[in-house]
C-alpha positions in Angstrom: 51.4 -13.9 16.1 53.3 -16.1 13.6 53.2 -19.6 15.3 55.3 -21.2 12.5 58.1 -18.7 13.3 57.8 -19.5 17.0 58.1 -23.2 16.3 61.1 -22.7 14.0 62.8 -20.3 16.3 62.2 -22.4 19.4 63.5 -25.6 17.6 66.7 -23.8 16.4 67.5 -22.1 19.7 66.8 -25.3 21.7 69.0 -27.5 19.4 71.8 -24.9 19.1 72.1 -24.0 22.8 71.6 -27.6 24.0 74.6 -28.6 21.8 76.6 -25.5 22.9 76.0 -26.4 26.6 76.9 -30.1 26.1 80.1 -29.8 24.0 81.0 -26.2 24.3 81.0 -25.3 20.6 78.9 -25.2 17.4 75.7 -23.8 18.8 75.3 -21.2 16.1 76.3 -23.7 13.4 73.5 -26.0 14.5 70.9 -23.2 14.9 71.6 -21.3 11.7 70.7 -24.1 9.1 67.5 -24.7 11.0 66.6 -21.0 11.0 67.4 -20.6 7.3 64.6 -23.1 6.5 62.2 -20.1 7.0 64.2 -17.0 7.6 66.6 -14.7 5.8 70.2 -14.9 6.9 70.2 -11.4 8.5 67.1 -12.3 10.6 68.7 -15.6 11.7 71.9 -13.8 12.7 69.8 -11.2 14.7 68.0 -13.9 16.7 71.2 -15.9 17.4 73.0 -12.8 18.5 70.3 -11.9 21.0 70.5 -15.4 22.6 74.3 -15.3 22.7 74.0 -12.1 24.7 71.7 -13.9 27.2 74.3 -16.7 27.4 77.3 -14.3 27.7 75.9 -12.3 30.7 75.7 -15.3 33.0 79.0 -16.9 31.8 81.0 -13.7 32.1 79.6 -13.2 35.6 80.8 -16.7 36.7 84.2 -16.5 35.0 85.1 -12.9 35.4 88.1 -13.4 37.8 89.8 -15.9 35.4 89.4 -13.8 32.2 92.7 -12.4 30.8 91.7 -8.8 30.3 94.9 -8.0 28.3 93.9 -10.5 25.6 90.4 -8.9 25.5 92.0 -5.4 25.0 94.3 -6.8 22.3 91.5 -8.3 20.3 88.8 -5.6 20.9 89.8 -3.1 18.1 90.5 -5.8 15.5 87.2 -7.5 16.3 85.2 -4.3 16.1 86.7 -3.6 12.6 86.0 -7.2 11.5 82.4 -7.1 12.8 81.6 -3.9 11.0 83.0 -5.3 7.7 81.1 -8.6 8.3 77.7 -6.9 8.9 78.2 -4.6 5.9 78.7 -7.8 3.8 75.7 -9.4 5.4 73.6 -6.3 4.6 74.6 -5.9 0.9 75.6 -9.4 -0.4 73.3 -11.8 -2.3 71.6 -14.3 0.1 72.4 -17.3 -2.1 76.1 -16.5 -2.1 76.1 -16.1 1.7 74.4 -19.5 2.2 77.0 -21.2 0.0 79.8 -19.4 1.9 78.2 -20.6 5.2 78.2 -24.1 3.8 81.9 -23.9 3.0 82.6 -22.4 6.5 80.8 -25.3 8.2 82.7 -27.9 6.2 86.0 -26.2 7.0 85.1 -26.1 10.6 84.2 -29.9 10.6 87.6 -30.5 9.0 89.4 -28.4 11.6 87.7 -30.1 14.6 87.9 -33.6 12.9 91.7 -33.2 12.5 92.1 -32.4 16.1 92.2 -28.6 16.0 95.7 -28.3 14.5 97.9 -25.9 16.4 98.7 -22.7 14.4 101.5 -20.5 15.7 100.8 -16.8 15.3 103.0 -13.7 15.7 101.6 -10.3 16.7 100.5 -9.6 13.1 98.9 -13.0 12.8 96.9 -12.4 16.0 95.7 -9.1 14.6 94.7 -10.8 11.3 92.8 -13.6 13.2 91.1 -10.9 15.4 89.8 -9.2 12.2 88.8 -12.5 10.6 87.1 -13.7 13.8 85.1 -10.4 13.9 84.2 -10.7 10.2 82.8 -14.2 10.5 81.1 -13.2 13.8 79.4 -10.4 11.9 78.4 -12.4 8.9 77.5 -15.8 10.5 77.8 -15.4 14.3 80.5 -18.1 14.0 83.9 -16.4 14.7 84.7 -18.8 17.6 87.2 -21.1 15.9 89.3 -18.2 14.7 89.3 -16.7 18.2 90.3 -20.1 19.7 93.5 -20.0 17.5 94.3 -16.4 18.5 93.7 -16.9 22.2 95.6 -20.2 22.3 98.7 -18.4 21.2 98.6 -16.1 24.2 97.0 -18.1 27.0 98.3 -21.5 28.2 96.3 -22.3 31.3 93.1 -24.2 30.4 90.9 -22.5 32.9 92.1 -19.0 31.9 91.8 -20.0 28.2 88.2 -21.1 28.6 87.3 -18.0 30.6 89.1 -15.7 28.2 87.2 -17.3 25.2 83.9 -16.6 27.1 85.1 -12.9 27.5 86.1 -12.5 23.9 82.8 -14.0 22.6 80.9 -11.8 25.0 82.7 -8.7 23.7 81.9 -9.7 20.1 78.2 -10.2 20.9 78.0 -6.9 22.7 79.5 -5.1 19.7 77.5 -7.1 17.1 74.1 -6.3 18.5 74.2 -2.5 18.3 76.0 -2.8 14.9 73.1 -4.9 13.6 70.6 -2.4 15.0 72.4 0.5 13.3 72.4 -1.4 10.1 68.7 -2.0 10.3 69.1 -5.8 10.7 67.8 -6.0 14.3 64.6 -4.4 15.5 61.9 -4.6 18.2 60.2 -7.6 16.6 63.3 -9.7 17.0 63.5 -8.7 20.7 59.8 -9.5 21.3 60.0 -13.0 19.7 63.3 -13.7 21.6 61.7 -12.9 24.9 58.8 -15.2 24.1 61.2 -18.0 23.3 63.5 -17.3 26.3 62.1 -20.2 28.4 63.1 -22.6 25.6 66.6 -21.2 25.8 66.7 -21.8 29.6 65.4 -25.3 29.1 68.1 -26.1 26.5 70.9 -24.9 28.9 69.4 -26.9 31.8 69.0 -30.1 29.9 72.4 -29.6 28.2 74.0 -29.3 31.6 72.2 -32.4 32.8 73.1 -34.6 29.8 76.7 -33.3 29.8 77.2 -35.5 32.9 75.3 -38.5 31.4 76.2 -39.0 27.8 79.3 -40.3 26.0 80.8 -36.9 24.9 83.1 -38.4 22.3 80.3 -40.2 20.6 78.1 -37.2 20.8 80.8 -35.0 19.1 81.1 -37.5 16.3 77.4 -37.5 15.6 77.4 -33.7 15.8 80.2 -33.4 13.3 78.3 -35.7 11.0 75.2 -33.5 11.2 77.3 -30.4 10.6 78.9 -32.0 7.6 75.5 -32.8 6.2 74.1 -29.3 6.8 77.3 -27.7 5.2 76.8 -29.8 2.0 73.1 -29.0 1.9 73.7 -25.3 2.3 76.3 -25.3 -0.5 74.4 -27.2 -3.0 
């Protein structure tokens, strides 16, 4: 057994899903740079996708009655197309170019959140475009969330339904991404085995994240998080 991989994977999954539980975003953007210290990008995406599936199962069960199923149907086909394109790019592109692209994506994400998540109004064609782009970035980097936020916000106004629908959309994306990764040869039994070994770390991250969510200054934590993301984005690019 590769204990260095276990330590790296455990650290990345704990940090990523702790942050995801506390602030509700950026889990994969935190976990990916850590995993890339010792893994190829396709392997890192495979591991993150598995743990997002674990997370999605419990969240969809809790929020099912609030999910807007029409939005899910509207984004499903465009997302599948985007995911297939994204994973094809992940399979055949140069790793160094993908790392630089990830760095740029993280910096753009920091700017988007830092500026207060500027509202973008979309028509039906715009929603289709953002569905494809969300699927594409979910396939390449497991980070299509920000684009789906924009698409869903243009359809759903109620905060509770919006949150539940986002959970449903990301669960759909994860469910499609895993078999697509497997068909593309980017996910195998070794990934599943290591993920099951690390699973208690994932549970601990969610438990502690839920506990600290009620204890810490969320605004300060978000500022620190954006600073860390900015640093990791610059490091990946250069």
